[in-house]
Every structure is written in structure tokens, then in C-alpha cells.
C-alpha positions as CSV (number, residue, x, y, z in Angstrom):
1,M,2.2,70.0,-58.9
2,S,3.1,66.8,-60.6
3,T,1.3,63.5,-60.1
4,L,4.2,62.3,-58.2
5,D,4.3,65.2,-55.8
6,T,0.6,65.0,-55.3
7,T,0.9,61.2,-54.6
8,V,3.7,61.7,-52.2
9,S,1.9,64.5,-50.4
10,M,-1.2,62.5,-49.9
11,I,0.8,59.6,-48.6
12,Q,2.7,61.7,-46.0
13,K,-0.8,63.0,-44.7
14,C,-2.2,59.5,-44.2
15,T,-2.1,57.6,-41.1
16,E,-0.7,54.1,-40.9
17,D,-4.2,52.7,-40.9
18,E,-5.2,54.7,-44.1
19,L,-2.0,53.4,-45.8
20,Q,-3.0,49.9,-45.0
21,V,-6.5,50.5,-46.5
22,V,-4.8,52.1,-49.6
23,Q,-2.4,49.2,-50.1
24,Q,-5.2,46.7,-49.6
25,V,-7.2,48.5,-52.6
26,I,-4.1,48.6,-54.7
27,R,-3.4,44.8,-54.1
28,Q,-7.1,44.0,-54.9
29,F,-6.7,46.1,-58.3
30,F,-3.8,44.3,-59.4
31,L,-5.2,40.9,-58.4
32,N,-8.3,41.8,-60.6
33,R,-6.2,42.5,-63.5
34,G,-4.6,39.2,-63.6
35,P,-1.2,38.2,-65.0
36,H,-1.4,40.8,-67.7
37,T,1.3,42.8,-69.3
38,T,0.4,45.9,-71.1
39,T,2.1,46.9,-74.3
40,K,3.1,50.5,-75.1
41,K,0.1,50.8,-77.5
42,Q,-2.4,49.6,-74.8
43,F,-0.9,51.9,-72.2
44,L,-1.2,54.8,-74.5
45,E,-4.7,53.9,-75.4
46,E,-5.6,53.8,-71.7
47,L,-3.8,57.0,-71.1
48,Q,-5.9,58.7,-73.9
49,I,-9.1,57.3,-72.3
50,S,-8.1,58.6,-69.0
51,R,-7.4,62.0,-70.3
52,G,-10.8,62.1,-72.1
53,Q,-12.4,61.1,-69.0
54,H,-10.6,63.9,-67.0
55,Q,-11.6,66.5,-69.7
56,G,-15.1,65.2,-69.7
57,G,-15.4,65.9,-65.9
58,Q,-15.4,62.2,-65.0
59,S,-12.5,62.5,-62.6
60,Q,-12.3,63.3,-58.9
61,E,-9.9,65.5,-56.8
62,A,-7.5,63.3,-54.9
63,G,-8.7,64.9,-51.6
64,E,-12.3,64.1,-52.2
65,A,-11.5,60.5,-53.1
66,L,-9.5,60.1,-49.9
67,A,-12.2,61.6,-48.0
68,E,-14.6,59.0,-49.5
69,L,-12.3,56.1,-48.7
70,R,-12.0,57.3,-45.2
71,A,-15.8,57.5,-44.8
72,K,-16.3,54.1,-46.4
73,Y,-13.8,52.3,-44.3
74,G,-14.4,54.3,-41.2
75,L,-11.0,55.8,-40.8
């Protein structure tokens, strides 16, 4: 399953309240990044870091992450 398919599947399973929380988190993430554009080189470097973290077991299944968000925000 592709990342896009997984994302769409997760969104379809969310309630309206859960989607509001997800949108809040995303907005906060982008606000914290500031008015910053990413070059292709920077994007590829961040992607390589992300892949390394995944291979090193530093990632989390989407269902687990969503469950943590639900618990954290009481959803």
C-alpha cells in the first residue's frame, strides 16, 4: 500500500473531531517551520534521514500514532 493510500485510508476512518485535531497539528508544524522553502537537495537529505530512522526502528505504525493522538486529545 502506498503512502497516499495509507493516508487516505486513515483520513476516511477519522471522525470530524479527529480530523480537526490532525489539521491543528499540521498547521502548528508548518507554523513552526517558518517561511522556509526547501530546495531539492534539502528535501532529499531530509528524505534520507527519514529512511534511516525508519530502518533503525525509529518510526511508528500509523495506527499506533493515531491511537496515541486519540488518547492524548481525549478523542
